[in-house]
C-alpha positions in Angstrom: -16.2 -17.7 0.6 -14.5 -17.3 -2.6 -10.6 -17.3 -3.3 -8.9 -14.3 -4.5 -6.3 -14.7 -7.5 -3.7 -11.8 -7.0 -2.4 -12.3 -10.4 -6.0 -11.8 -12.0 -6.8 -8.9 -9.6 -3.5 -6.8 -10.7 -4.3 -7.7 -14.4 -7.5 -5.5 -14.0 -5.9 -2.1 -13.5 -2.9 -0.2 -14.6 -2.8 2.8 -12.4 -0.3 3.7 -9.8 -0.8 4.6 -6.2 -4.6 3.9 -6.2 -5.2 1.0 -3.9 -8.0 -1.3 -4.8 -9.8 -3.6 -2.1 -9.9 -7.2 -2.8 -10.9 -8.7 0.6 -12.1 -7.9 4.3 -11.6 -9.5 7.5 -13.3 -8.0 10.7 -12.6 -4.3 10.1 -9.5 -4.6 8.1 -9.1 -4.4 4.2 -6.7 -6.1 1.9 -5.6 -3.9 -0.7 -3.4 -4.4 -3.8 -1.8 -1.5 -5.4 0.8 -0.8 -8.2 3.5 1.6 -7.2 6.2 3.3 -9.2 8.5 6.2 -8.5 8.3 8.3 -5.1 4.7 8.6 -3.1 4.2 11.4 -0.8 5.7 11.8 2.8 2.9 10.8 5.3 1.9 9.0 8.4 -1.1 7.3 9.7 -1.9 8.7 13.3 -4.4 6.0 14.0 -3.3 2.7 12.6 0.0 0.5 11.8 0.3 -0.4 7.9 1.4 -3.4 6.5 3.3 -3.4 3.1 3.7 -6.9 1.6 5.7 -7.0 -1.7 3.9 -9.6 -4.2 6.3 -8.6 -6.9 9.3 -6.3 -7.6 11.2 -4.3 -5.2 10.3 -1.1 -3.1 12.0 1.1 -0.5 10.1 2.8 2.5 11.9 5.9 3.3 11.8 6.6 7.2 13.1 10.3 8.7 16.4 8.1 9.7 16.6 5.3 7.5 15.6 3.2 4.4 14.1 -0.1 4.5 14.4 -2.1 1.0 11.8 -4.8 0.2 11.9 -7.3 -2.2 9.3 -9.9 -3.6 7.9 -12.0 -0.7 9.0 -9.5 2.0 6.8 -7.3 4.5 7.1 -4.6 6.7 4.7 -3.3 9.4 4.9 0.7 9.6 3.9 1.7 13.3 1.1 4.2 13.5 2.4 7.6 13.7 5.9 7.2 12.0 6.4 9.4 9.0 7.2 7.2 5.8 7.5 7.4 2.1 7.3 4.6 -0.2 8.8 4.4 -3.6 9.9 2.1 -6.3 12.2 2.6 -9.5 10.4 0.1 -11.5 6.6 -0.9 -11.1 6.0 -3.1 -7.8 3.0 -5.2 -6.8 2.2 -4.6 -3.1 -0.5 -5.7 -1.0 -1.7 -3.5 1.8 -3.6 -4.6 5.1 -5.2 -1.7 7.0 -8.4 -0.9 8.6 -11.3 0.2 6.6 -11.4 3.8 5.7 -7.6 4.5 5.9 -6.6 7.0 3.6 -3.7 6.2 1.4 -1.9 9.5 1.9 -2.6 9.6 5.7 -2.1 13.1 7.1 -0.9 14.6 3.7 -4.1 15.1 1.6 -3.3 16.2 -1.7 -3.1 15.2 -5.5 -2.0 11.4 -4.9 -4.8 10.9 -2.5 -6.9 7.9 -3.8 -10.7 7.4 -3.5 -11.1 5.1 -0.8 -13.2 1.8 -0.7 -12.5 1.0 -4.4 -13.4 -2.7 -4.9 -12.2 -5.3 -7.7 
């Protein structure tokens, strides 16, 4: 049982769209990621996904709407819903999702990050 300092963890990397695991609870991982610009349209057929903005601002585009998130806000994207995260400026985000979840879901490609990378 050790505490996790988010500011310290975010200072250890600079790449965008490459989630890093900072903690686990049962079969769920807490991941942090720096985002900037547009990601890819994708969905996760097997799981919901939590986006919690630690610092900055981001948008999540859905097929029929856009949700703006600011520091301290979160959203749960239900499984199977196509979405595309984006941010004009760098944004620091925590993700909560089951172990093994691929960041690009059903759209594997250039932005698919290695999984289970711990800080």
